[in-house]
Structures are given as C-alpha cells and as structure tokens.
Backbone bond lengths (Angstrom), bond angles and torsions (degrees), N, CA, C in turn:
res aa  C-N    CA-C-N  psi(-1)  N-CA   C-N-CA  omega(-1)  CA-C   N-CA-C  phi
1 M - - - 1.456 - - 1.524 109.49 -
2 T 1.320 116.93 130.10 1.455 122.59 176.74 1.523 109.49 -97.55
3 V 1.314 116.18 133.98 1.463 122.24 176.81 1.520 108.36 -102.80
4 V 1.328 116.48 124.11 1.462 122.43 173.49 1.519 106.74 -101.84
5 N 1.305 115.98 114.39 1.463 123.92 -172.37 1.525 108.58 -100.90
6 V 1.331 116.60 110.59 1.464 121.84 -177.91 1.528 108.96 -104.52
7 D 1.324 116.18 126.54 1.466 120.37 -179.27 1.525 108.42 -147.25
8 A 1.325 116.36 135.85 1.462 120.71 178.19 1.516 112.23 -79.09
9 L 1.338 117.54 -10.33 1.460 122.70 -177.72 1.531 110.52 54.06
10 T 1.326 115.16 56.88 1.452 120.83 173.08 1.529 108.50 -78.13
11 Y 1.333 117.35 -162.20 1.465 120.13 -172.02 1.529 113.39 -57.28
12 A 1.341 117.91 -29.95 1.463 120.61 -177.98 1.521 113.12 -97.45
13 G 1.330 118.10 -4.72 1.460 121.20 179.24 1.517 111.03 -77.19
14 N 1.321 116.93 146.11 1.459 119.77 -173.42 1.521 109.47 -155.66
15 L 1.318 116.81 110.83 1.464 120.48 -179.99 1.522 112.47 -65.66
16 E 1.331 117.51 -21.70 1.464 119.13 177.25 1.526 111.20 -60.30
17 N 1.315 117.14 -26.70 1.465 120.30 179.44 1.526 112.00 -65.61
18 L 1.327 116.72 -18.99 1.469 121.56 -177.78 1.515 112.84 -101.89
19 R 1.317 117.19 8.85 1.470 120.09 -173.41 1.526 111.81 -58.41
20 D 1.332 117.82 -36.54 1.471 120.30 -178.80 1.525 112.07 -67.15
21 L 1.339 117.21 -15.05 1.461 120.81 -178.41 1.527 112.69 -99.21
22 E 1.315 117.22 -0.06 1.462 119.55 -179.35 1.523 109.98 -60.09
23 G 1.329 115.42 129.64 1.451 121.08 -179.66 1.508 114.97 84.34
24 D 1.320 117.77 -3.32 1.460 120.72 179.53 1.530 109.03 -76.10
25 P 1.327 118.84 118.10 1.472 120.65 -176.78 1.519 113.16 -67.73
26 L 1.328 117.58 -14.96 1.462 120.50 -179.48 1.529 112.54 -93.53
27 H 1.329 117.14 6.22 1.467 121.00 178.43 1.526 109.42 -132.23
28 Q 1.334 115.26 128.06 1.461 120.33 175.66 1.521 108.80 -126.76
29 F 1.331 115.83 130.36 1.459 120.16 177.52 1.522 109.80 -99.66
30 V 1.335 115.63 134.70 1.461 122.32 176.23 1.518 107.82 -129.19
31 R 1.310 116.24 123.51 1.465 119.25 174.37 1.522 107.93 -81.88
32 G 1.329 115.85 115.18 1.460 119.80 -176.57 1.505 111.20 -159.07
33 D 1.310 115.27 164.08 1.465 122.93 -177.39 1.519 108.59 -112.70
34 V 1.324 117.24 121.29 1.465 120.57 -177.28 1.520 111.95 -64.01
35 R 1.315 117.71 -16.73 1.467 120.11 178.19 1.534 112.15 -75.42
36 D 1.323 116.43 -15.07 1.462 121.89 -178.23 1.526 108.96 -87.10
37 G 1.327 116.23 91.62 1.454 120.63 -174.23 1.512 113.42 -59.66
38 A 1.333 117.16 -42.33 1.468 120.05 -178.65 1.523 110.42 -63.15
39 A 1.331 116.42 -42.00 1.463 119.77 179.71 1.525 110.74 -65.91
40 M 1.328 117.65 -38.54 1.461 120.61 -179.98 1.531 111.14 -67.96
41 R 1.333 117.30 -38.80 1.468 119.88 177.13 1.514 110.83 -63.61
42 E 1.334 116.58 -44.45 1.458 120.35 179.71 1.520 110.88 -65.13
43 L 1.327 117.49 -40.31 1.460 121.04 178.80 1.526 111.04 -62.23
44 M 1.325 117.20 -45.53 1.467 120.14 -179.32 1.521 111.21 -65.51
45 R 1.334 116.16 -35.66 1.466 119.26 178.03 1.519 110.71 -69.38
46 R 1.338 116.26 -46.79 1.461 120.58 -174.81 1.522 112.10 -65.20
47 H 1.322 116.09 -37.61 1.470 119.91 -177.24 1.527 112.58 -97.07
48 A 1.327 117.57 4.52 1.468 121.66 -179.55 1.529 110.68 49.61
49 I 1.327 115.16 54.12 1.463 120.91 -175.43 1.523 110.56 -64.79
50 D 1.322 115.85 131.01 1.459 122.61 -178.62 1.529 111.50 -97.28
51 A 1.326 117.00 -32.92 1.464 121.08 -178.18 1.522 108.90 -147.37
52 V 1.324 115.27 145.85 1.462 122.12 177.79 1.525 108.23 -116.70
53 V 1.326 116.46 130.70 1.470 121.83 171.33 1.523 106.10 -117.40
54 N 1.324 116.31 111.41 1.461 120.81 -172.61 1.524 111.32 -93.81
55 F 1.335 115.54 89.73 1.466 121.84 172.49 1.531 111.16 -85.58
56 A 1.333 117.41 -15.86 1.469 120.84 -170.05 1.513 111.16 -62.86
57 A 1.340 116.13 127.79 1.462 119.68 179.80 1.509 111.03 -171.46
58 E 1.319 115.14 148.68 1.458 120.78 157.46 1.524 105.03 -77.07
59 S 1.340 117.43 129.75 1.463 117.48 -168.25 1.526 115.50 -132.35
60 H 1.339 118.23 0.76 1.462 118.99 -175.94 1.527 109.58 -94.90
61 V 1.328 116.92 115.62 1.462 121.35 -174.92 1.521 111.19 -57.85
62 D 1.323 118.22 -42.67 1.465 120.21 -179.24 1.523 111.06 -56.70
63 R 1.315 116.67 -42.12 1.467 120.09 179.05 1.527 111.05 -66.04
64 S 1.326 117.52 -34.64 1.468 119.66 178.97 1.520 111.60 -68.46
65 I 1.322 116.73 -29.36 1.458 120.54 176.94 1.524 110.23 -71.68
66 E 1.328 116.32 -37.81 1.461 120.44 178.32 1.527 111.49 -68.66
67 S 1.329 116.98 -40.77 1.468 121.74 -179.56 1.515 109.28 -156.11
68 A 1.334 116.55 114.59 1.462 120.93 -175.70 1.524 112.91 -83.43
69 E 1.316 118.41 -19.89 1.467 120.12 -171.66 1.522 114.04 -59.12
70 P 1.346 120.12 -44.32 1.475 118.00 178.45 1.520 112.68 -60.25
71 F 1.311 117.81 -28.32 1.460 121.58 179.24 1.527 110.35 -73.66
72 L 1.321 116.04 -35.28 1.468 119.68 175.23 1.520 110.73 -67.08
73 T 1.333 117.00 -48.02 1.463 119.28 -173.88 1.530 112.67 -71.24
74 T 1.341 117.23 -38.42 1.469 119.70 -179.08 1.523 112.29 -83.86
75 N 1.317 116.68 -52.25 1.467 119.76 -172.13 1.515 112.49 -73.36
76 V 1.320 116.89 -35.80 1.465 120.17 179.23 1.530 110.40 -96.52
77 G 1.333 116.56 -56.60 1.468 119.64 -179.60 1.513 112.70 -61.90
78 G 1.333 117.18 -39.96 1.459 119.99 178.82 1.516 112.38 -65.85
79 T 1.332 116.08 -40.39 1.468 119.51 177.49 1.522 110.52 -63.81
80 L 1.323 116.47 -43.35 1.468 119.69 179.02 1.525 110.94 -61.59
81 A 1.335 117.18 -43.03 1.473 120.01 178.89 1.525 111.27 -61.64
82 L 1.325 117.28 -40.03 1.467 120.74 178.42 1.525 111.25 -67.20
83 L 1.326 116.69 -39.69 1.467 120.42 178.39 1.525 110.74 -62.32
84 E 1.323 116.90 -45.57 1.467 120.71 179.20 1.528 110.51 -62.70
85 A 1.327 116.05 -42.34 1.462 119.56 179.55 1.526 110.80 -65.70
86 A 1.331 117.01 -41.80 1.462 120.58 179.78 1.524 111.15 -64.14
87 R 1.319 116.21 -39.40 1.475 119.46 178.72 1.522 110.39 -65.44
88 A 1.330 116.32 -43.32 1.464 119.85 -179.62 1.526 111.82 -66.13
89 A 1.331 116.60 -32.83 1.471 120.83 -176.27 1.524 112.72 -88.98
90 G 1.339 117.34 -3.45 1.457 119.61 -179.30 1.519 113.10 68.12
91 V 1.329 116.79 35.18 1.460 121.17 -179.85 1.521 110.07 -62.88
92 R 1.333 116.55 138.38 1.464 121.60 -174.86 1.517 112.80 -71.83
93 R 1.327 118.24 -35.11 1.469 120.94 -172.86 1.519 109.97 -151.84
94 F 1.335 115.76 142.61 1.464 122.38 -179.37 1.521 107.59 -130.28
95 I 1.339 117.01 115.83 1.462 122.42 179.45 1.528 108.43 -105.94
96 Q 1.323 116.61 122.61 1.455 122.10 178.07 1.520 109.51 -101.38
97 I 1.331 116.23 120.82 1.455 120.83 177.77 1.528 108.32 -87.61
98 S 1.324 115.50 114.33 1.455 120.75 -178.48 1.529 109.28 -116.52
99 T 1.311 117.06 -156.63 1.463 120.67 -169.14 1.518 111.22 -146.40
100 D 1.326 115.99 152.98 1.464 119.96 174.70 1.525 112.10 -66.45
101 E 1.328 117.46 -15.79 1.459 120.55 -178.18 1.525 112.80 -66.33
102 V 1.339 117.74 -18.44 1.470 118.61 179.41 1.525 111.28 -65.36
103 Y 1.332 117.97 -22.97 1.465 121.30 179.18 1.530 112.05 -78.05
104 G 1.324 117.28 -16.64 1.448 120.10 -175.62 1.515 111.72 76.15
105 T 1.313 115.52 -169.92 1.457 120.96 -175.32 1.526 111.24 -80.14
106 R 1.326 116.00 148.00 1.465 122.41 178.27 1.522 108.79 -124.24
107 A 1.330 117.12 117.50 1.465 120.14 177.14 1.516 110.98 -67.81
108 A 1.325 116.71 -34.62 1.464 122.32 179.62 1.521 108.09 -154.89
109 G 1.329 115.69 164.56 1.459 119.74 178.79 1.520 111.50 72.01
110 A 1.331 115.40 -165.77 1.465 121.09 -177.00 1.521 109.78 -146.04
111 S 1.315 116.10 152.66 1.463 122.92 179.76 1.515 110.27 -86.15
112 D 1.325 116.10 136.11 1.462 119.38 168.75 1.521 108.14 -105.13
113 E 1.328 115.72 179.47 1.458 119.78 -172.65 1.530 113.35 -64.00
114 A 1.327 118.10 -18.87 1.470 121.49 179.30 1.526 112.67 -94.32
115 S 1.317 118.01 -1.44 1.462 120.86 -179.61 1.528 110.11 -66.42
116 P 1.334 117.43 146.99 1.467 119.85 178.71 1.518 111.39 -65.33
117 L 1.321 116.09 149.92 1.454 121.10 177.14 1.522 109.01 -86.57
118 A 1.334 115.93 138.56 1.467 120.64 -178.28 1.521 109.83 -146.18
119 P 1.350 117.58 61.98 1.467 119.66 -177.29 1.521 111.09 -64.28
120 R 1.358 115.35 144.27 1.455 120.00 -173.92 1.529 113.63 -125.27
121 N 1.327 117.49 4.14 1.459 120.00 173.22 1.526 108.29 -138.79
122 P 1.335 118.65 162.43 1.470 119.77 -174.83 1.525 113.77 -59.88
123 Y 1.335 117.47 -36.51 1.464 118.82 177.01 1.521 110.56 -60.34
124 A 1.336 116.44 -51.97 1.461 120.13 -178.77 1.517 111.03 -61.12
125 A 1.338 117.32 -38.00 1.463 120.57 179.04 1.525 110.94 -63.30
126 S 1.335 116.79 -39.23 1.464 119.44 179.76 1.521 111.39 -67.01
127 K 1.328 117.28 -36.88 1.465 119.94 178.97 1.529 111.05 -70.93
128 A 1.328 116.84 -37.15 1.461 119.73 177.11 1.527 110.41 -65.50
129 A 1.328 116.84 -40.93 1.462 120.26 178.54 1.528 110.98 -64.28
130 A 1.329 116.36 -40.59 1.461 119.62 177.49 1.521 110.70 -61.16
131 E 1.334 116.33 -41.21 1.467 119.90 176.87 1.524 111.21 -57.94
132 G 1.328 116.41 -39.12 1.457 119.15 179.63 1.509 112.46 -59.44
133 F 1.325 117.01 -41.14 1.463 119.92 177.82 1.528 111.11 -68.07
134 V 1.325 117.30 -39.09 1.460 120.23 178.84 1.529 109.95 -61.02
135 M 1.323 117.12 -46.87 1.464 120.79 178.78 1.519 111.43 -63.99
136 A 1.341 116.33 -39.54 1.462 120.01 -179.54 1.522 111.78 -64.41
137 F 1.344 117.42 -38.61 1.461 119.85 179.67 1.531 110.90 -68.93
138 H 1.309 116.91 -29.40 1.463 118.79 174.45 1.526 110.54 -69.24
139 Q 1.317 116.42 -48.04 1.467 120.41 -176.80 1.525 112.55 -71.00
140 T 1.334 116.79 -40.91 1.464 120.49 -174.06 1.520 112.78 -84.42
141 H 1.320 116.55 -42.67 1.469 120.87 -172.72 1.518 113.51 -108.89
142 G 1.335 117.22 -3.71 1.456 119.33 -179.88 1.509 114.06 72.91
143 L 1.337 117.93 17.12 1.457 120.47 178.40 1.530 109.52 -68.39
144 N 1.301 115.80 136.32 1.467 121.43 -178.71 1.534 108.42 -78.57
145 T 1.335 115.64 93.54 1.456 120.55 -177.46 1.519 110.83 -116.17
146 V 1.334 115.76 148.88 1.465 123.22 174.59 1.526 107.00 -139.32
147 I 1.323 116.28 141.70 1.465 121.68 179.43 1.521 109.57 -112.75
148 A 1.329 116.04 133.08 1.466 122.30 175.95 1.520 108.15 -115.50
149 R 1.327 115.98 116.58 1.473 120.30 177.97 1.524 108.25 -100.65
150 C 1.319 115.86 112.11 1.459 120.15 -173.18 1.525 111.30 -110.76
151 C 1.320 114.89 153.67 1.461 121.55 175.17 1.531 109.73 -81.99
152 N 1.331 117.43 -173.13 1.462 122.47 -178.49 1.522 111.44 -61.68
153 N 1.330 115.50 132.97 1.463 121.83 176.35 1.526 111.01 -95.59
154 Y 1.335 115.28 154.88 1.461 121.38 170.68 1.516 107.59 -149.57
155 G 1.329 115.76 165.15 1.459 120.07 178.67 1.518 110.88 143.05
156 P 1.338 118.19 -171.49 1.464 121.64 -177.32 1.522 111.91 -67.09
157 Y 1.312 115.70 157.35 1.468 125.18 175.32 1.527 114.22 68.80
158 Q 1.323 119.29 8.63 1.464 119.55 -178.79 1.527 109.92 -76.18
159 F 1.313 115.77 135.03 1.463 120.85 -177.45 1.530 109.49 -63.18
160 P 1.343 118.15 133.14 1.461 120.46 -168.70 1.519 116.42 -79.52
161 E 1.329 117.26 34.23 1.458 119.74 165.67 1.534 109.51 -95.64
162 K 1.320 116.76 -15.72 1.460 121.99 179.89 1.529 110.21 -78.63
163 L 1.334 115.95 157.66 1.455 121.18 -170.88 1.526 113.04 -55.19
164 I 1.334 117.72 -55.13 1.466 119.50 -171.51 1.526 112.42 -66.48
165 P 1.344 120.80 -51.02 1.472 117.30 178.89 1.526 113.29 -65.44
166 L 1.337 117.70 -33.53 1.456 120.19 177.19 1.522 110.66 -61.42
167 M 1.335 116.15 -47.27 1.460 120.02 -178.91 1.524 111.63 -67.36
168 I 1.328 117.14 -39.19 1.468 119.77 178.83 1.519 110.53 -61.35
169 L 1.320 117.27 -50.42 1.464 120.05 -175.44 1.521 111.49 -68.41
170 N 1.342 117.10 -40.37 1.458 118.54 177.07 1.525 111.10 -63.08
171 A 1.338 116.44 -41.01 1.459 119.68 179.97 1.527 111.12 -65.26
172 I 1.329 117.56 -44.10 1.466 120.49 178.45 1.519 110.50 -57.51
173 D 1.335 115.84 -39.69 1.462 120.61 -177.80 1.525 113.54 -86.52
174 G 1.354 117.97 0.03 1.455 120.86 -179.35 1.511 113.50 71.21
175 Q 1.335 116.40 26.27 1.460 121.91 -179.38 1.529 110.10 -94.94
176 P 1.351 117.82 159.94 1.464 120.47 179.68 1.531 112.25 -59.08
177 L 1.330 115.35 147.77 1.458 122.83 179.34 1.532 107.70 -109.68
178 P 1.346 118.22 98.15 1.466 120.52 -175.36 1.531 111.21 -77.53
179 V 1.333 116.24 123.49 1.461 122.70 -179.05 1.525 108.17 -117.23
180 Y 1.341 116.08 125.17 1.459 119.66 -179.46 1.527 111.16 -66.85
181 G 1.337 116.10 130.53 1.461 121.25 173.81 1.515 112.32 56.75
182 D 1.355 115.06 -135.91 1.468 118.95 179.47 1.521 112.81 -84.85
183 G 1.343 117.03 -6.40 1.457 120.70 177.77 1.512 114.90 75.93
184 L 1.327 117.27 12.47 1.463 119.71 -175.61 1.536 112.43 -95.32
185 Q 1.313 117.05 13.90 1.453 120.26 174.07 1.542 109.36 -65.81
186 V 1.326 116.61 137.75 1.470 121.74 -174.26 1.519 110.32 -105.21
187 R 1.330 115.20 130.14 1.464 121.59 178.00 1.531 109.42 -134.68
188 D 1.317 115.07 151.28 1.460 122.22 172.13 1.522 106.99 -97.05
189 W 1.330 117.71 137.85 1.460 122.27 -175.04 1.525 110.31 -121.65
190 I 1.334 115.39 130.36 1.462 121.09 178.42 1.518 109.48 -124.04
191 H 1.339 116.37 136.60 1.456 120.05 176.21 1.523 108.97 -67.14
192 V 1.332 116.20 141.48 1.460 120.66 -175.46 1.527 111.98 -57.97
193 D 1.341 118.30 -33.26 1.467 120.03 178.96 1.530 111.05 -66.10
194 D 1.339 116.95 -39.22 1.462 119.95 176.59 1.523 111.01 -64.78
195 H 1.338 116.54 -39.31 1.464 119.41 177.91 1.525 110.36 -62.53
196 C 1.323 116.96 -44.68 1.469 119.80 -179.65 1.526 111.36 -62.58
197 E 1.322 116.94 -37.89 1.459 119.55 177.29 1.532 110.85 -65.78
198 A 1.327 117.13 -35.34 1.467 120.43 176.08 1.519 110.62 -65.59
199 V 1.323 116.90 -42.83 1.460 120.73 178.97 1.525 110.07 -62.14
200 D 1.322 116.65 -41.00 1.466 120.13 178.16 1.523 110.91 -62.09
201 A 1.336 116.81 -40.43 1.469 120.42 177.90 1.519 111.11 -64.82
202 I 1.325 116.66 -40.21 1.469 120.34 178.69 1.521 110.78 -67.71
203 L 1.325 116.71 -40.94 1.461 120.48 178.54 1.524 111.11 -60.22
204 A 1.322 115.74 -39.64 1.463 120.26 -177.05 1.527 112.82 -80.16
205 G 1.338 117.79 -39.20 1.462 118.76 -169.77 1.506 116.78 -130.25
206 G 1.335 118.03 -0.80 1.457 120.08 -179.47 1.522 112.13 -64.23
207 V 1.315 116.12 145.67 1.465 121.65 -178.32 1.520 109.74 -86.10
208 A 1.328 116.56 132.94 1.461 121.42 -179.52 1.524 110.76 -56.25
209 G 1.335 115.77 136.48 1.448 121.67 179.25 1.510 114.84 84.64
210 E 1.344 117.54 -3.11 1.462 121.02 -176.56 1.536 111.89 -94.81
211 V 1.321 114.37 164.62 1.460 123.66 174.97 1.529 107.63 -120.53
212 Y 1.344 116.49 140.17 1.455 121.07 177.71 1.525 109.26 -128.50
213 N 1.322 115.97 123.77 1.464 120.71 171.00 1.526 109.15 -76.49
214 V 1.333 116.10 136.21 1.462 121.85 -179.65 1.524 108.08 -124.23
215 G 1.323 116.24 116.01 1.456 119.70 -179.95 1.508 111.67 -168.62
216 V 1.323 115.15 -179.74 1.448 122.26 -177.02 1.525 111.36 -104.01
217 S 1.351 116.47 -19.52 1.479 122.62 -177.16 1.531 110.53 59.50
218 D 1.328 114.66 48.69 1.465 121.69 -179.87 1.527 107.75 -139.15
219 G 1.329 116.69 67.37 1.450 121.39 -174.97 1.520 112.85 -58.83
220 R 1.324 115.61 133.70 1.459 122.12 179.90 1.526 109.36 -127.61
221 R 1.328 116.50 140.47 1.455 120.37 174.56 1.531 109.32 -74.29
222 N 1.322 116.28 139.73 1.463 119.65 -179.22 1.525 111.81 -53.49
223 L 1.314 117.01 -41.94 1.457 120.60 -178.42 1.529 111.12 -63.49
224 D 1.329 117.10 -36.96 1.464 120.29 177.86 1.524 110.83 -66.20
225 V 1.341 116.69 -37.81 1.463 120.41 177.24 1.529 109.84 -63.45
226 V 1.313 116.09 -42.81 1.467 119.77 179.52 1.531 110.53 -64.41
227 H 1.325 117.63 -42.70 1.468 120.22 177.20 1.530 110.97 -58.65
228 L 1.335 116.84 -40.57 1.462 120.34 179.40 1.524 111.02 -65.28
229 I 1.332 117.01 -40.87 1.468 120.60 177.34 1.524 110.60 -63.05
230 V 1.321 116.54 -39.95 1.464 120.30 177.31 1.528 110.20 -57.62
231 R 1.324 117.13 -45.88 1.466 120.33 -179.50 1.530 111.26 -65.90
232 L 1.337 116.79 -42.48 1.461 120.71 -177.25 1.527 112.21 -66.86
233 T 1.319 116.94 -26.61 1.467 120.16 -179.73 1.528 112.25 -95.74
234 G 1.336 117.20 1.05 1.454 120.22 177.71 1.508 114.06 75.14
235 R 1.311 117.59 19.48 1.462 121.36 179.10 1.525 109.58 -98.10
236 D 1.338 116.51 -171.48 1.462 119.57 177.12 1.521 109.23 -130.63
237 D 1.327 115.55 167.67 1.457 121.11 -171.36 1.520 114.07 -69.36
238 S 1.335 117.41 -6.07 1.463 119.08 178.85 1.529 112.11 -64.92
239 L 1.344 117.18 -17.02 1.467 120.36 178.18 1.528 112.43 -75.23
240 I 1.316 118.04 -19.56 1.460 121.42 -175.17 1.522 110.23 -71.88
241 R 1.337 115.89 130.48 1.453 122.68 177.73 1.528 108.88 -126.18
242 H 1.307 117.57 119.68 1.459 120.59 174.65 1.522 108.88 -81.72
243 V 1.331 115.72 124.64 1.469 121.61 -177.62 1.523 108.97 -117.31
244 P 1.343 118.22 162.52 1.469 119.89 -179.03 1.529 111.51 -54.87
245 D 1.319 116.19 137.95 1.462 121.42 -177.66 1.517 110.45 -66.44
246 R 1.326 116.03 152.96 1.456 119.25 177.67 1.530 109.83 -79.73
247 P 1.330 117.47 156.95 1.467 120.26 -179.43 1.528 111.91 -61.67
248 G 1.326 115.77 137.57 1.464 120.77 173.81 1.509 114.72 63.56
249 H 1.323 117.54 28.78 1.462 120.99 -175.50 1.531 110.11 -69.21
250 D 1.331 116.28 115.01 1.466 120.55 179.80 1.523 110.19 -63.68
251 R 1.333 115.59 137.07 1.455 120.46 -173.79 1.522 112.85 -79.98
252 R 1.321 116.02 -40.38 1.469 118.39 -173.24 1.517 110.92 -151.99
253 Y 1.321 115.95 131.23 1.463 122.50 170.34 1.528 108.72 -111.39
254 A 1.312 115.43 140.34 1.471 119.88 177.30 1.519 108.62 -157.67
255 M 1.335 116.65 133.62 1.461 121.99 -179.85 1.517 111.36 -129.74
256 H 1.328 116.63 145.76 1.454 121.82 164.42 1.526 107.86 -77.62
257 T 1.316 117.48 134.15 1.471 120.92 -179.16 1.528 111.95 -122.47
258 G 1.311 116.39 20.56 1.457 119.76 -177.94 1.517 113.80 -68.22
259 K 1.333 117.27 -27.87 1.470 120.25 -175.19 1.531 111.51 -63.15
260 I 1.319 117.64 -50.14 1.465 119.55 -178.27 1.518 110.94 -67.96
261 R 1.313 116.68 -32.03 1.467 119.82 179.65 1.527 111.01 -68.96
262 A 1.336 115.87 -43.86 1.459 119.48 -178.05 1.519 111.86 -75.60
263 A 1.335 116.86 -42.21 1.464 120.17 -173.34 1.522 113.01 -80.07
264 L 1.333 117.24 -35.72 1.462 120.16 -172.65 1.523 113.34 -118.09
265 G 1.331 117.13 -2.98 1.459 120.38 176.74 1.507 114.96 71.08
266 W 1.338 116.80 17.81 1.461 119.82 -179.96 1.522 110.54 -84.11
267 R 1.325 116.16 142.15 1.455 122.90 173.00 1.525 108.48 -140.72
268 P 1.334 119.16 141.18 1.468 119.29 171.20 1.520 109.33 -67.15
269 R 1.318 117.09 141.63 1.466 121.23 -175.18 1.527 113.57 -108.05
270 R 1.332 116.92 -9.19 1.459 119.76 -173.94 1.521 110.66 -113.83
271 A 1.328 117.00 119.12 1.460 121.51 173.05 1.522 108.73 -67.86
272 F 1.337 116.29 144.91 1.455 119.85 -172.88 1.526 112.53 -60.37
273 D 1.322 117.97 -47.30 1.466 119.92 -177.11 1.526 111.25 -59.12
274 E 1.330 115.83 -42.31 1.466 120.09 179.32 1.527 110.81 -67.85
275 G 1.339 116.39 -46.25 1.462 119.93 -179.38 1.513 112.43 -63.59
276 L 1.334 117.00 -37.58 1.465 119.70 179.17 1.526 110.49 -67.76
277 A 1.333 117.40 -40.78 1.461 120.20 178.00 1.530 110.53 -60.71
278 E 1.334 117.46 -41.83 1.464 120.82 177.44 1.524 111.05 -64.36
279 T 1.332 116.00 -36.97 1.460 120.25 -179.84 1.520 111.05 -67.79
280 V 1.325 117.22 -42.18 1.466 120.55 175.36 1.526 110.08 -59.21
281 D 1.328 117.31 -44.08 1.462 120.98 178.77 1.521 111.20 -60.83
282 W 1.347 116.33 -39.08 1.469 119.91 -179.46 1.524 110.86 -64.48
283 Y 1.326 116.85 -46.61 1.466 118.99 -179.77 1.528 111.15 -66.21
284 R 1.310 117.01 -34.44 1.466 119.81 178.14 1.536 110.53 -67.40
285 A 1.334 116.94 -36.33 1.458 121.26 -176.34 1.526 113.40 -84.00
286 N 1.323 117.02 -9.58 1.472 120.39 -175.08 1.527 110.66 -122.54
287 R 1.331 115.35 49.28 1.458 119.16 -177.70 1.526 112.91 -66.61
288 R 1.310 118.22 -28.33 1.463 118.87 176.71 1.520 109.61 -61.14
289 W 1.340 115.73 -45.18 1.472 120.05 178.81 1.522 110.43 -63.28
290 T 1.332 117.49 -49.06 1.456 120.02 -176.18 1.523 111.81 -65.51
291 D 1.341 116.82 -39.04 1.460 119.27 179.76 1.520 110.99 -65.34
292 R 1.324 116.58 -39.85 1.465 119.66 179.65 1.523 111.12 -68.14
293 V 1.319 117.00 -40.99 1.456 120.24 179.46 1.527 110.41 -64.36
294 R 1.307 116.43 -44.77 1.465 119.58 -177.79 1.523 112.31 -69.84
295 S 1.311 117.43 -28.52 1.468 120.31 -178.58 1.521 112.45 -85.71
296 G 1.347 117.11 -17.21 1.453 120.46 -175.00 1.511 113.05 89.49
297 A 1.340 117.85 -1.87 1.462 120.54 -178.24 1.519 112.14 -63.24
298 Y 1.342 116.18 -28.33 1.463 119.09 -179.15 1.522 111.32 -61.11
299 R 1.354 118.05 -27.44 1.459 119.39 -179.30 1.520 110.22 -64.69
300 Q 1.335 117.25 -40.13 1.458 119.91 176.41 1.524 110.29 -63.74
301 Y 1.340 115.87 -38.39 1.466 120.24 179.96 1.524 110.62 -61.66
302 Y 1.354 117.26 -51.48 1.464 117.12 -173.74 1.519 111.53 -71.64
303 D 1.338 117.89 -28.95 1.459 118.54 176.07 1.529 110.30 -64.63
304 R 1.363 117.10 -40.90 1.466 119.86 176.92 1.524 110.97 -65.59
305 Q 1.344 116.34 -43.70 1.457 120.19 -179.03 1.525 110.96 -63.86
306 Y 1.319 116.57 -42.25 1.458 119.32 -178.63 1.525 110.94 -66.95
307 A 1.332 116.21 -41.27 1.457 119.37 177.86 1.524 110.63 -60.26
308 A 1.337 116.56 -40.78 1.462 120.30 179.38 1.524 111.04 -64.71
309 R 1.315 116.81 -40.21 1.472 120.78 179.45 1.522 110.44 -64.32
310 M 1.322 116.54 -42.43 1.467 119.79 -179.87 1.529 110.35 -65.71
311 A 1.337 116.41 -39.27 1.462 119.53 179.20 1.523 111.64 -64.16
312 A 1.349 114.91 -28.62 1.474 119.65 -179.84 1.529 112.11 -86.38
313 G 1.317 116.49 -0.13 1.464 120.46 177.18 1.495 114.95 85.52
314 A 1.343 117.76 20.32 1.467 120.50 178.13 1.515 109.56 -69.11
315 P 1.373 117.55 155.04 1.462 120.16 179.82 1.524 111.53 -69.32
C-alpha cells in the first residue's frame, strides 16, 4: 500500500518530521491545500486513491478563539472539498478524524457515539460542522464514510503549542509553566501511536456511516499532568504559574470507548505514565528538532527541501 501524504505546510507543518521516510517507495509527499477542490480531485485521480483519511485541520483552540475563520475554511471547507473530490474519484472509503470536543463539557458520566453534539468553542464547532457534511455525503451520495472522535493526543514530534510538549520544553529549559485557571480541567490522553493503530483498525473494519470514539478512558486533570512533567524533568513546582483561564474553557471531557473495542478489537497499549516518560525522553534527546521548531528555522529548511524536490520533478 502506498501512502500519499498531503500537507499545506502551514505554521505547524514540518518536513523534518518525514526524514525517516525519505526514499521510501511506499510514501509520497505532496504539498497541497485540502481547500483546493480541483487540486484534490486531480491528486486522487493521478494517484488512484483508494481511501482518504482526513487528519487535516486547524486544531489549536486558543487560535480559534483569536480568529475562527481559518477553522471554518480549513476544517469545514477543506473537508467538503475532500468529500467532493472523493465522490468524483470513486474513493472506496473516507475516514474523518474528529475530536471528543464536539460533545462539549461533561459534569459527570461519559458521552457515547449517540450522545448529542454540543461544541462550545470555535474549533469544536468547526469539527462538528465538518462531521455534518461527512454524514450527509454518506446519506445523500452513498459515500463510504466513517468518523473517529479521538481524545487529546501526545507523543513525539508534536508542535509545541500543545499542552504536553509546551510544558515539557519549558520545564527542560527552566521556564515558567503557564496553567489556565485552577488547572482542574479533565482530559483523556492517548499516545499518538495508539491513535494511529485505532485509525488503521477503523480503516480496515469500520462500518460505513458509523462513528467510533477513540480514547483511553483515563481522565487526568491538567494540573496533575503538569506536576508529572515537572517530576519527569527533574524540576520543581515553583515553575508553575496559574494564568487567567481562556474564554469558554470546557471543564471535563469524557467518552465511552467500548464500541471500538468490542467491534474492532482495538485497545490502547500504552499506559499514560509510561508513554509520557518516553515522550519527555524524546524531547530531551531531540533538542536540535525542538530548537529549530521553536525558532522558526525549520520553515527555511522545508522551503529549501520543497524547492529541491520540485526542481527534481517530484509530485
């Protein structure tokens, strides 16, 4: 199976993340924008695409609060463009990667796949709207679509605007660790490798028109996660700074994940404490990568690399 990897290389995109795949005949990188419907149709035709897995998204809630428009155009418009292209190209299967945030906050209990959607920030609203188009294309056009709603991811190569890599790098450098409000917001955390294995299971065996919650069902308070990072990096709690909470900050996310476990036999394999310790070790061992990403130097790198690929006639 050949994977065609499409990325617009926006602020969080980084070709260095693909260095281990250079020269791999089963991986092709294409710099492209999912909002460009004509380009997506041509790409699917040229590469005879059999299945689409739509990971593409603006995903940082803080950025959606500052400006919602990029989330509308990419998360909703981009999904619609991919759906239209997939329908035109006769794609066999379309997997939409969504989020537990579409359910909104839960004071108690957990959301299952039939729970009503109640997004409370612009990012979550854009993902819920995208889901609506995915479901509509299944019902109206018979497109074989499946939705995966996943909890918070963590692991290597994560862009350091997200909570865990931000806290790890700040702690390693002895910098303040900013925690929103009282830090008692509850999130479920899944290692990126476990998420990818879930997506693979859904791609292979998920039922068309269905939704699958993907998570570990091990809710952790943000402040507890930060305390654990402090210990793993050998720092102390004096680095923690409580800052004003962001607007509309959801208090607690929780999902039932029994459906994917029973129907597809998927289970997360990495305990959070172990996975977080490995992630801290990765960021500590890859300071060249983290320093370049944080400085913006990686953008110069990928622009040079992309120009070289285009000059060599790469797709």
